[in-house]
N, C-alpha and C positions, 0 to 999 in steps of 0.2 A: 229871689234868685241868688245863688252864691256868687261871691266875688272871686272865687278861685278860678284859675286858668281853665278855659273851656276846652273840650276835646270833641272829637267825633267828626261825622260826615259834613261835607261842605254846605249843604242846604238845611240839614237837620241839626247838626252840631250838638253842643251842650253836654249831655250826661251819658251817652252810650257807653263810653269806656268805664265810667264810674259804676254804671249798672253791671257791666260785664265783670268788674272787680268784685262787686257784691255777690254776683252769681258764683264766682270762683270760691269765695269764702263760704258760701252756703251749700256747696255741692255735697259735702260729706253728710250733713244732716238733712239737706234738701227740704226745708220746712214748707216749701210751696207745693210739694208733690200731692198732698191730699186735695188742695184747691184745684190743681191742674187736672186731677182725675175727675172731679166734679164737673168742671167746665167741659172736659172732653166728653163726658157721658151726656150732658145736656145737649151738646152740639152734634152728637153722633147721628149720622145719616141712616135712617132705618127704612125709608121708602123703598119699595121693591125695585123701582126703576131709578133709584138714586145712584150717585157717584161719590165715593170717598177714597180717592187714590193719592198715594205719595210715591214718587220714584225719582231716581237720578237719571237725567237725560244727558246724552252726549251732544254737547253743543260747542262747535268751534274747537274741538280737540280737548275739551274739559268736561268734567262731570258737574251738572248743576241740578239743584234740588227743585222739584215741582210738586205742588200740592193742588189737587183738583177736588172740588166739593160741589154738590148740587142735589136737590131733591128729585129731579126729573132730568134724565140725560137728553130728553128731547127738547129741553130749553135751550135758548141761545148760549153759545160759549163766549165768556167774557174773560179776557186776559188782563190782569192788573199788573202794571209795570211800576215797581216801587221807586222811591226817591233815594236820596243820600248824596252821592253814590254809597252803595253798601249799607243801606238801611232798609232791610227787607220788611215787608208788611206781613209776612207769614205769621210771625209771633204776636202781632197786634190784631190780626183780623178777627180773632175770637170776639173782640169787643164790639164789632159793628157788622160783620159780614153775614151772620147766620140768616137774617131776613132776606138778604140778596139771593140766597141759595134756593128759595122757593120760586124764583123767576129766572135765574141764570145758573149755568154751570160755571163756577168761578175758579179761575186758575191764579194761584199765587206762585211766583217764580223768584227764587233766590239767585240773583245774577251772579256772574263770576266774581269771586272774591268776597261775596256777601253771605253772611249767616251760615246756614248748613252747607252751602257750596264751598265756603272757605275751607272747611274741613275735608272736603273730598279731593282736593288737589294740592300740589306743592305750591305754597305762596311764591317761592322763588321763580318757579316756572310761569306762574300766572301773571306776576307783576309786569313783565315786559309786554304782555298782550293787552294791557288795559288802555284802550282807546275808544272814542265814541263810535268809530266805524265798527269795531269788533263787537261792542254791545248791540249795535243795530243788527248786525248779521246774526248774532246769537238769537235775538228776538224773532227774526224771520225764520230761522231754523226751528225754533220752538213752535211757531205758529204752524208751519208745515207739518210738524210732528203731531200737533194737537188735532189738526184737521183730519189727518189720517186715522189717528187713534180713536177719535170720538165721532168720526164720520160726519163732518160739517164742511159746508162749502166755504163759509166765511166766519169770521169772529168779530166780536166787539172788543176794541182795544181801549183801555183806560190807562193813561199815564199820569203819574203824580210827581210833581216837583222835578228832580233830576230825571225821573222817568219820562217827563214830557219831551225831553231832548231825544230820547230813544224813540218814544212813541210817534212823535211828529215826523221824525226821520223815516220810520217805517211807513207811515201813511203816505209820504212823498214817494218813497221807493217802490212800494208794493201795494198800491191802494186796492187792487182787485182782491186782495186777501181779506179785506175789512168790510163789515157792514157799516161801521162808523168808528170815528176816533173821538175820544173824550179827553181833554186836557184839564188837570186839576192842579192849581197852583203852577201855572205854566211859565216856563222860561222861554223867552223869545230872543232877547239879546242879553247875554250873560253879563257883559260889562255894564250895560245901561241898567240892568236889574240891580246890580250891586251899588251903582252910584245913587240911584233913586232910594234904595233901601237905607243906605247910609245917611242921606240927607234927611230922610224922615226920622231916623233914630236920633241923630244929633239934635234935631228940632224938638223932639220929645224931651230929651234930656235937659235942654236949655229951658224949655217951658216949665219943667218940673223943678228947676233949680238944683239939679243933681250935679254938684261940682265934680264928684268922682267920675261920673260917667262922661261929663263934658271933657274933662282932662284926658281921659283914656281915649276917647273918640277923636279929639283934636290931635292927639299924638300920632295917630295913624294916617292923617291927611298927607297928601291926597289919596283918597281911597275911592275906587280900587287902583287908580293910577293907569298908566298906559302900557305897562309891561305885563309879565306873567303875574297871576294872582299870588299873593302871599298868604298862606293859610293862617299864619299867626295874626295877621291884621283882620282876616275874615273872622277868626275866633273872637276877637275883641268886638267887632260889629255885631256878631250874633249874640254874644253875651248880653248886650244892652237892648238889641232889638227884641229878643225873647223876653226880657224884663218888661218891655213896654207893650207886650201883647202882639207882636208881629207874627209869632208862630202860632199861638193859641189865644184867641180873643178873650179879653177880660181876665187873663191870668198873667202873673209875672214869672211863670216858669211852665215847663211842659213835662215835668217829672212824671205826671200821671200817665203820659204816653210812653215814655221811656221805660217805666216800670211795668207796663202791661205784659211784656213777654214772660214775667215771672209766673204768670197764671196760664200761659199758653200750653195747651196740650200737645202742640207741635214741637216745642222747644224744651231742651234739657238745660241745666246750668252751663254745660259745656258749649252748647249751641249759642247761648247768650254771650259767653266769653268770645266765641268766634265772631259774633256780631261786632264786638268791639275791635277785635283784631283786624277784621276786614275793613272796617272804617278807617283805622289808622293807616293801613296799606294803601287805600285809594287816595287819601290825602297826599301821601308821599309821592305816588306815581302818576295819578290821574289829574289832580287839581290844576297844575300849570297848563295842561293841554286844553282846559275849558275856557281860557281867556278869550278866545276868538269865536266861540260858539255864537251864532246869530242866524235867525230866520227872517231878518229884515227884508231880504230880497225875494222871499217866497210870497207870491202874489196869487197863486192858484193851487187848489188841492182837488184831486179827483175823487175824494170820498167825503161823505158828510162829517162835519166837525162841530163839536160843541165844547165851549169852555165853561167849566164850573169854577167860579171865582168867589173867594172869600172877601167880604167887604173890608175886613181889617187886615188883609194879608199884605204885609210889607217885607216878607221874606222873599217873595216873588211878587212885587207890586202889581196888583190886578189891573190898574189902568193901562199899563204897558201892553198886556196881552189883549185887552178889549180893543185898544186903538189898532193893534195889528189885525185883529179879526175883522174890523170894519172895512179894511181895504182888500181883504182876501175874497177871491171868487171860489165857490165850492157848490156842489150839487144841493147842499143844504147846510146851514150853519145857524148857531145860536149861542147866546150867553145866558147862563143861569146864575144869579147872584145868591150868595148865602150870607144873609145879613148878620148872623151871629157867629160867623167863622172868621178865622184868619187863614193860616196855611194848612191846617190839619182838618180840612172839610169832612173827610169820611168819618172821623171820630167825634168831631165837634157837632155836626148836624147829620147824623146817619140816616134819620128818617127822611129828611128833605133830599139827601143825595139819592136815596133809593127811589123816591118819588120822581126825581128828575130823570133817572135812568129809565124808569118805567114809562114815563109820559113823552120823553124826547127821543130816546135811543131804541128801546126794545121794539117799538112799532116798525122801525126801519128793517129790523131783522125778520119780523113777522111777515111784512109785505114782500120780502124777498124769498119767502118759503124756506126759512131757516132749517126746517126739518128734513129737507131733501138730502138724500145720501149722495156720497161722492160717486 
């Protein structure tokens, strides 16, 4: 991992802006265009009853980009709520999502100020709207739109990282819209999350005898502190937690993940540049508002809930989410451990994640008669 100053989103951080800068430099020659074309052709939906849609939805007064893919439109509808904030999964999904599309109609959504959506609106107008409540309402509006457009009674909601804040909030607010909620790399208490992750990272650096890391980490103590979060301090913590495998297990960096958009048939170099710009915007405007996010007082949920947790995840320490779920009452609940994953479960263990979705979640939609029309 480079020792240069880290950039990018709160929970993903690291190299998004660096990748965006590379994309800008590559735009003229666009050396990845042939690779994107091959990936796009391989992933093209050709089944007669399939779905391959992309469109700008009007959500909360802004245009937001939505991609919908699946081999059979009669399959359950699954909405993936990405992390970050402003780290859309749309340009990375090509690396893991195609097998899902045989069993689900999968929706990727670039949230406000994220990726393709960043380019559809004035950043100056969007910035004041960036709040947890606004993202939650956007998600609900999108779900209502999807239900009508694809004639479904309910959907499966999958939240990842920052997306679990939105997803769990939706599950609390509008449970009747969901077959089930799945949290991957869940945030339950943001401040406690940061404290536990920092303690683990510092312990790894001490055990490793890494004097540079120890010095940099001790310099930001107390972390995260009692006030608003400081993105500069968070950047230091993420720099070293990523180095010790808290983001991607058994790796000292996650550049493979952040470089994946270069081969995405859904993203151009300009879109990748927007990915970085949106990340920078959310750090400036949204990050301080997240210091008080907590679901500690949530003891009941009216929809089935499953937590998919990486054994090595110290970006959002898994033990905190599992302990919270133990006290939660819900119609159905469960934990699926991913022994060879940290925070990036979908791309670290894509086969096992699909297996978990098929065995734990899809049967709920089938039992509910997912194919019924509105």
